[in-house]
C-alpha positions as CSV (number, residue, x, y, z in Angstrom):
1,X,-72.0,-97.9,-42.0
2,X,-74.9,-95.1,-42.1
3,X,-76.9,-96.0,-38.8
4,X,-80.1,-98.5,-38.7
5,X,-83.3,-96.2,-37.1
6,X,-85.1,-99.1,-35.5
7,X,-87.0,-98.1,-33.2
8,X,-89.9,-96.8,-35.3
9,X,-92.5,-97.5,-32.6
10,X,-91.1,-95.1,-30.0
11,X,-91.3,-92.9,-32.0
12,X,-90.5,-92.3,-36.3
13,X,-89.1,-89.9,-38.5
14,X,-91.1,-86.7,-39.9
15,X,-91.9,-86.9,-43.4
16,X,-90.7,-84.5,-45.0
17,X,-94.5,-83.5,-47.0
18,X,-94.9,-82.8,-43.9
19,X,-92.4,-80.8,-42.6
20,X,-92.8,-78.7,-45.8
21,X,-96.3,-78.4,-44.7
22,X,-95.8,-77.7,-41.1
23,X,-92.9,-74.3,-42.4
24,X,-95.5,-73.4,-44.3
25,X,-98.0,-72.7,-41.7
26,X,-95.3,-71.5,-39.6
27,X,-94.1,-68.5,-41.9
28,X,-97.5,-67.7,-43.3
29,X,-100.7,-68.9,-40.7
30,X,-99.3,-67.3,-37.4
31,X,-102.7,-66.7,-36.2
32,X,-104.2,-67.4,-33.0
33,X,-107.1,-69.5,-34.5
34,X,-109.6,-68.5,-32.2
35,X,-109.4,-65.0,-33.4
36,X,-112.7,-63.6,-35.8
37,X,-109.4,-61.4,-37.8
38,X,-108.8,-63.2,-41.2
39,X,-105.7,-63.9,-39.6
40,X,-107.2,-66.6,-37.3
41,X,-109.2,-67.5,-40.0
42,X,-106.7,-68.7,-42.1
43,X,-105.5,-70.6,-39.0
44,X,-109.0,-71.5,-38.5
45,X,-109.3,-73.0,-42.1
46,X,-105.6,-74.8,-41.4
47,X,-107.0,-76.8,-38.5
48,X,-109.7,-77.9,-39.6
49,X,-108.6,-78.9,-43.3
50,X,-106.7,-81.4,-40.5
51,X,-109.0,-82.2,-38.7
52,X,-110.6,-83.9,-42.0
53,X,-107.2,-85.4,-42.6
54,X,-107.3,-86.6,-39.2
55,X,-111.2,-88.3,-40.0
56,X,-110.6,-89.3,-43.0
57,X,-107.9,-92.2,-41.7
58,X,-110.1,-93.2,-39.3
59,X,-114.0,-92.7,-41.6
60,X,-114.9,-90.9,-38.9
61,X,-116.9,-87.3,-38.9
62,X,-114.6,-83.7,-38.7
63,X,-116.8,-82.7,-35.6
64,X,-115.7,-85.9,-33.7
65,X,-111.7,-84.8,-33.3
66,X,-110.9,-83.4,-31.1
67,X,-107.0,-82.4,-30.5
68,X,-104.9,-83.2,-27.9
69,X,-101.4,-82.4,-27.1
70,X,-100.7,-86.9,-28.1
71,X,-101.5,-90.3,-26.6
72,X,-101.1,-90.1,-23.2
73,X,-103.2,-87.0,-22.8
74,X,-105.7,-88.6,-25.6
75,X,-105.6,-91.7,-23.0
76,X,-106.6,-90.2,-20.1
77,X,-109.5,-87.5,-22.0
78,X,-111.0,-91.2,-22.6
79,X,-110.5,-92.6,-19.2
80,X,-112.0,-90.2,-17.1
81,X,-113.8,-88.2,-19.5
82,X,-115.8,-90.8,-19.9
83,X,-115.6,-91.9,-16.2
84,X,-116.6,-88.8,-14.9
85,X,-119.3,-88.1,-17.0
86,X,-121.1,-91.9,-16.3
87,X,-124.0,-92.2,-14.6
88,X,-124.5,-95.7,-12.9
89,X,-128.4,-97.1,-13.7
90,X,-129.3,-97.6,-10.8
91,X,-127.4,-99.0,-7.1
92,X,-124.9,-101.8,-8.5
93,X,-122.4,-99.1,-6.5
94,X,-118.3,-98.1,-7.4
95,X,-118.5,-97.5,-11.4
96,X,-116.5,-100.6,-12.9
97,X,-114.2,-99.8,-16.0
98,X,-112.5,-103.1,-18.1
99,X,-109.2,-103.0,-19.4
100,X,-106.4,-105.7,-20.0
101,X,-103.1,-106.2,-18.3
102,X,-101.1,-104.9,-21.6
103,X,-102.2,-102.2,-22.1
104,X,-99.7,-98.7,-22.4
105,X,-99.0,-97.3,-19.3
106,X,-101.0,-93.9,-20.5
107,X,-104.0,-96.4,-19.5
108,X,-103.4,-98.6,-17.1
109,X,-102.0,-96.2,-14.8
110,X,-104.8,-94.3,-15.0
111,X,-107.0,-97.2,-14.0
112,X,-104.7,-97.4,-11.7
113,X,-105.7,-93.7,-10.0
114,X,-109.3,-94.3,-10.3
115,X,-108.9,-97.3,-8.1
116,X,-107.5,-94.8,-6.1
117,X,-110.7,-92.4,-6.5
118,X,-112.8,-95.5,-5.5
119,X,-113.1,-97.6,-8.9
120,X,-113.1,-100.0,-9.3
121,X,-111.0,-101.9,-12.3
122,X,-110.6,-105.7,-14.0
123,X,-107.1,-106.4,-15.8
124,X,-108.0,-108.4,-18.2
125,X,-105.0,-111.4,-18.5
126,X,-103.7,-111.7,-22.2
127,X,-102.6,-115.7,-24.2
128,X,-99.0,-116.9,-24.4
129,X,-99.4,-114.7,-27.8
130,X,-100.2,-111.7,-26.2
131,X,-104.2,-111.2,-27.2
132,X,-107.0,-110.6,-25.2
133,X,-109.9,-113.2,-25.1
134,X,-113.6,-111.2,-25.5
135,X,-114.9,-113.9,-24.0
136,X,-112.7,-112.9,-20.9
137,X,-115.0,-109.2,-21.8
138,X,-118.0,-110.6,-21.8
139,X,-117.6,-112.5,-18.4
140,X,-116.3,-109.2,-17.0
141,X,-119.4,-107.1,-17.5
142,X,-121.2,-106.4,-14.1
143,X,-124.5,-103.8,-13.9
144,X,-122.2,-101.1,-12.6
145,X,-119.6,-101.8,-15.8
146,X,-119.2,-98.2,-17.5
147,X,-115.9,-98.1,-19.1
148,X,-114.0,-100.9,-21.6
149,X,-110.9,-99.9,-23.2
150,X,-109.0,-102.5,-25.0
151,X,-105.8,-101.1,-28.0
152,X,-105.7,-101.9,-31.0
153,X,-102.8,-102.5,-31.6
154,X,-100.0,-103.6,-28.8
155,X,-96.9,-101.7,-29.0
156,X,-94.5,-104.1,-27.6
157,X,-95.6,-106.8,-29.7
158,X,-97.8,-106.0,-32.2
159,X,-100.4,-108.1,-31.2
160,X,-103.2,-107.0,-32.4
161,X,-106.8,-107.1,-30.2
162,X,-110.5,-108.2,-31.4
163,X,-111.7,-105.1,-31.3
164,X,-114.5,-105.7,-33.4
165,X,-115.9,-108.2,-31.6
166,X,-115.3,-105.7,-28.9
167,X,-117.2,-103.6,-29.8
168,X,-120.6,-105.3,-30.9
169,X,-120.1,-106.9,-26.6
170,X,-119.7,-103.1,-25.6
171,X,-122.9,-101.8,-28.4
172,X,-125.0,-104.7,-26.8
173,X,-124.9,-103.8,-22.7
174,X,-124.3,-99.8,-23.9
175,X,-121.7,-100.0,-22.2
176,X,-119.0,-96.4,-23.8
177,X,-116.0,-98.5,-25.4
178,X,-112.4,-97.4,-26.3
179,X,-109.1,-97.9,-27.9
180,X,-105.6,-96.8,-28.0
181,X,-104.7,-97.0,-31.9
182,X,-102.2,-95.1,-30.9
183,X,-99.4,-97.6,-32.8
184,X,-102.5,-98.4,-34.7
185,X,-103.3,-95.3,-36.8
186,X,-101.6,-95.5,-40.2
187,X,-100.1,-98.4,-40.5
188,X,-103.5,-101.5,-40.7
189,X,-106.8,-99.9,-41.3
190,X,-108.6,-98.2,-38.8
191,X,-112.8,-97.5,-38.9
192,X,-114.2,-96.4,-36.1
193,X,-117.5,-98.0,-37.5
194,X,-115.9,-101.5,-38.3
195,X,-114.9,-101.0,-34.5
196,X,-117.6,-99.9,-33.0
197,X,-115.6,-97.7,-30.5
198,X,-117.3,-94.5,-29.3
199,X,-113.9,-93.0,-28.1
200,X,-110.1,-93.9,-29.8
201,X,-106.5,-92.4,-29.5
202,X,-103.9,-91.3,-32.3
203,X,-100.6,-90.1,-32.0
204,X,-98.8,-87.4,-34.9
205,X,-95.3,-89.1,-33.9
206,X,-96.6,-92.5,-34.5
207,X,-97.6,-92.0,-38.6
208,X,-94.4,-89.5,-38.9
209,X,-95.6,-86.2,-37.8
210,X,-94.7,-83.7,-35.1
211,X,-94.6,-84.4,-31.4
212,X,-96.8,-82.7,-28.9
213,X,-100.1,-83.4,-31.4
214,X,-102.5,-85.8,-30.9
215,X,-106.6,-86.8,-31.3
216,X,-109.0,-88.6,-29.6
217,X,-112.5,-89.0,-31.5
218,X,-115.2,-88.5,-29.8
219,X,-118.1,-90.8,-31.4
220,X,-121.4,-87.9,-31.5
221,X,-123.7,-88.7,-28.5
222,X,-120.8,-89.4,-26.5
223,X,-120.9,-87.7,-23.1
224,X,-116.9,-86.8,-21.7
225,X,-116.0,-85.2,-18.8
226,X,-113.2,-82.1,-19.7
227,X,-109.9,-82.7,-17.9
228,X,-109.4,-79.1,-18.0
229,X,-111.1,-76.3,-18.1
230,X,-111.1,-72.4,-19.6
231,X,-112.5,-71.7,-22.9
232,X,-114.5,-72.8,-25.9
233,X,-112.0,-74.8,-27.2
234,X,-112.6,-78.4,-29.2
235,X,-116.1,-77.5,-29.0
236,X,-116.0,-77.2,-25.0
237,X,-113.7,-80.5,-25.2
238,X,-110.5,-78.7,-24.8
239,X,-109.8,-75.6,-23.3
240,X,-106.5,-73.8,-24.5
241,X,-105.5,-72.0,-28.1
242,X,-104.4,-74.7,-30.4
243,X,-100.8,-76.0,-31.5
244,X,-101.8,-75.0,-35.2
245,X,-98.7,-76.3,-37.0
246,X,-98.5,-79.3,-35.0
247,X,-102.3,-80.1,-35.6
248,X,-101.8,-79.3,-39.5
249,X,-98.5,-81.7,-39.3
250,X,-100.9,-84.3,-38.2
251,X,-103.2,-83.5,-40.3
252,X,-100.7,-83.5,-43.6
253,X,-99.5,-87.4,-41.9
254,X,-103.2,-88.3,-41.5
255,X,-103.5,-88.2,-45.2
256,X,-100.1,-89.4,-46.5
257,X,-100.5,-92.3,-44.3
258,X,-103.6,-93.0,-45.8
259,X,-102.5,-93.0,-48.9
260,X,-99.5,-94.8,-48.5
261,X,-101.2,-97.3,-45.9
262,X,-101.6,-100.4,-48.4
263,X,-98.1,-99.6,-50.2
264,X,-96.0,-99.1,-46.8
265,X,-97.7,-102.6,-45.1
266,X,-96.5,-104.9,-48.1
267,X,-92.9,-103.9,-47.4
268,X,-92.7,-102.9,-44.4
269,X,-93.5,-106.2,-43.1
270,X,-90.9,-108.5,-46.7
271,X,-88.7,-106.8,-44.5
272,X,-89.6,-107.7,-40.8
273,X,-90.4,-110.4,-41.9
274,X,-87.1,-111.0,-43.9
275,X,-85.5,-110.1,-40.8
276,X,-86.8,-112.4,-38.1
277,X,-85.9,-115.5,-41.0
278,X,-82.4,-114.6,-41.2
279,X,-82.2,-114.0,-37.0
280,X,-84.0,-117.7,-36.1
281,X,-81.7,-119.5,-38.9
282,X,-78.6,-117.8,-37.7
283,X,-78.4,-117.7,-33.6
284,X,-79.9,-120.5,-31.6
285,X,-81.8,-120.1,-29.1
286,X,-84.0,-117.2,-29.8
287,X,-88.1,-116.9,-29.4
288,X,-90.8,-114.5,-31.6
289,X,-93.1,-112.7,-28.8
290,X,-96.9,-112.7,-29.8
291,X,-99.1,-113.5,-32.2
292,X,-96.8,-113.9,-35.5
293,X,-100.1,-114.3,-37.4
294,X,-102.2,-111.1,-36.4
295,X,-100.1,-108.4,-35.5
296,X,-98.6,-105.1,-37.3
297,X,-96.8,-105.1,-40.2
298,X,-93.6,-103.2,-39.0
299,X,-93.4,-105.2,-35.0
300,X,-91.1,-107.9,-34.5
301,X,-90.6,-109.1,-30.5
302,X,-88.0,-111.0,-29.9
303,X,-85.8,-113.3,-26.9
304,X,-82.6,-114.4,-26.6
305,X,-81.9,-116.6,-23.6
306,X,-78.6,-115.6,-21.9
307,X,-78.9,-112.0,-22.7
308,X,-80.0,-109.6,-20.9
309,X,-82.8,-107.1,-23.5
310,X,-80.3,-103.6,-22.3
311,X,-77.3,-105.0,-23.3
312,X,-78.3,-105.9,-26.7
313,X,-79.8,-102.1,-26.6
314,X,-75.8,-100.5,-25.2
315,X,-74.5,-103.2,-28.1
316,X,-75.8,-102.7,-31.5
317,X,-76.5,-98.6,-30.7
318,X,-72.3,-98.9,-30.7
319,X,-72.7,-100.6,-34.1
320,X,-74.9,-98.0,-35.4
321,X,-78.1,-99.8,-34.5
322,X,-81.2,-98.0,-33.0
323,X,-83.6,-100.2,-31.7
324,X,-84.8,-101.0,-27.5
325,X,-86.1,-103.8,-24.8
326,X,-90.3,-102.2,-25.3
327,X,-92.1,-99.4,-25.0
328,X,-90.0,-95.8,-24.7
329,X,-92.0,-94.5,-21.5
330,X,-90.8,-97.5,-19.6
331,X,-86.5,-96.4,-20.3
332,X,-84.4,-97.0,-18.0
333,X,-87.2,-99.2,-16.1
334,X,-85.5,-101.8,-14.1
335,X,-88.4,-104.2,-14.1
336,X,-88.9,-106.6,-17.1
337,X,-91.8,-106.1,-19.4
338,X,-95.8,-105.7,-17.8
339,X,-96.5,-106.5,-20.9
340,X,-94.3,-109.9,-21.6
341,X,-94.5,-111.4,-18.2
342,X,-98.5,-110.7,-18.9
343,X,-98.1,-113.3,-21.9
344,X,-96.6,-115.4,-19.4
345,X,-93.0,-115.5,-19.9
346,X,-90.8,-115.6,-17.2
347,X,-88.7,-111.9,-15.9
348,X,-85.4,-113.5,-17.6
349,X,-87.1,-114.0,-21.0
350,X,-88.6,-110.8,-20.1
351,X,-85.5,-109.2,-19.5
352,X,-83.7,-110.7,-22.6
353,X,-85.8,-109.4,-25.4
354,X,-85.6,-107.0,-27.8
355,X,-88.3,-105.0,-29.9
356,X,-87.3,-104.1,-33.7
357,X,-89.5,-101.8,-35.4
358,X,-89.5,-100.9,-38.8
359,X,-90.9,-97.6,-41.0
360,X,-91.9,-96.7,-43.7
361,X,-87.8,-95.2,-44.5
362,X,-86.7,-98.5,-43.5
363,X,-84.4,-100.9,-47.1
364,X,-83.2,-104.1,-47.2
365,X,-80.3,-103.1,-46.8
366,X,-81.0,-101.2,-43.5
367,X,-82.4,-104.9,-43.4
368,X,-79.1,-106.6,-43.9
369,X,-77.0,-104.4,-42.0
370,X,-79.3,-104.9,-39.0
371,X,-79.0,-109.1,-38.8
372,X,-75.1,-108.6,-39.3
373,X,-74.9,-106.7,-36.3
374,X,-77.4,-108.7,-34.1
375,X,-75.7,-111.9,-35.2
376,X,-72.5,-110.0,-33.9
377,X,-73.6,-108.8,-30.6
378,X,-75.4,-111.5,-29.6
379,X,-72.5,-114.2,-30.5
380,X,-69.6,-111.2,-29.1
381,X,-72.3,-110.9,-25.2
382,X,-72.8,-114.9,-25.6
383,X,-69.3,-115.7,-25.5
384,X,-69.1,-113.5,-22.2
385,X,-72.3,-114.6,-20.1
386,X,-71.3,-117.3,-17.4
387,X,-75.0,-118.3,-17.3
388,X,-75.1,-118.5,-21.1
389,X,-72.1,-120.7,-21.3
390,X,-72.7,-122.9,-17.9
391,X,-76.9,-123.2,-19.3
392,X,-75.4,-124.4,-22.7
393,X,-72.5,-127.4,-21.5
394,X,-75.0,-128.6,-19.0
395,X,-77.2,-129.2,-22.1
396,X,-74.7,-130.8,-23.8
């Protein structure tokens, strides 16, 4: 049986078209994009084409796209940069940031670092479906609020957040709004104008591009304090010699994603729904986590009573099916998912969760193979679980 890859939220395979574009750049355009000679200008042209391609994917102007090393840097640049550049309108005291309890660690850890520097942070709760209530955002706003940061699509359960509604609130109050769109860009339509955001993060390796490169959308007029200091690269936003092959790969991946978005979304959602239906129909004592009506098309998060997610992942890997329990950056943690517990799941239920994230290169055969493997593994592990057996006996 060929291996089945269902961990596309951790990283996606690099699209063949992207690989070919990057190889051509590596072979022919090795110049420094800041050099004024012919070689440098060839590299500069490649970078600017990629900037246009990324801008088209999110409905931005190319001058508003800043290239970074990935989603984590983009998030940190947005959070620290916006707060650092903000000026309080009055004597309201400490600067204040609003975020959510289900953000990616790149935002949550940045927020905690801000707290250690005297910034006040409000962490909004998520509802049982994993969706933030815009009314909670409105209630959290203070005179000193300088930044709201709410992810567009959750990386663990796939829920889509009401960023557009939050954007209207932020504009009315004159507050900078950032969204982490790392999991959304290339999977669902993303328009910075419709969302009303001032800052938006994305990463190449989540949309069939290379690792180690990403982008931050910075709306014209939005002030950011730079994280690093050096040259005048990226319009003084981010110093350092550009990673031209990576940037070219991100551009090619963005262009491909824009072209295939609708087709990919329909096909992948059908595969995800087939997998979900099969699990619910053929395995007892399971539940789907997250708002089924408001989620991205590729993500399925399921909790299995009486089982541990890590045991499921390892057993499925032996069955040649790759998946995860949640965010790849939290792999190895003994703590249950902060996303699932914030949604109200018990620690036990959170520890028994499995994230299955499909992608462009998955097939119907992959889904059938994975479903059969999940059924076999769940039955086998439950047969070995005295806790589950005792609970079932007590229930009967």
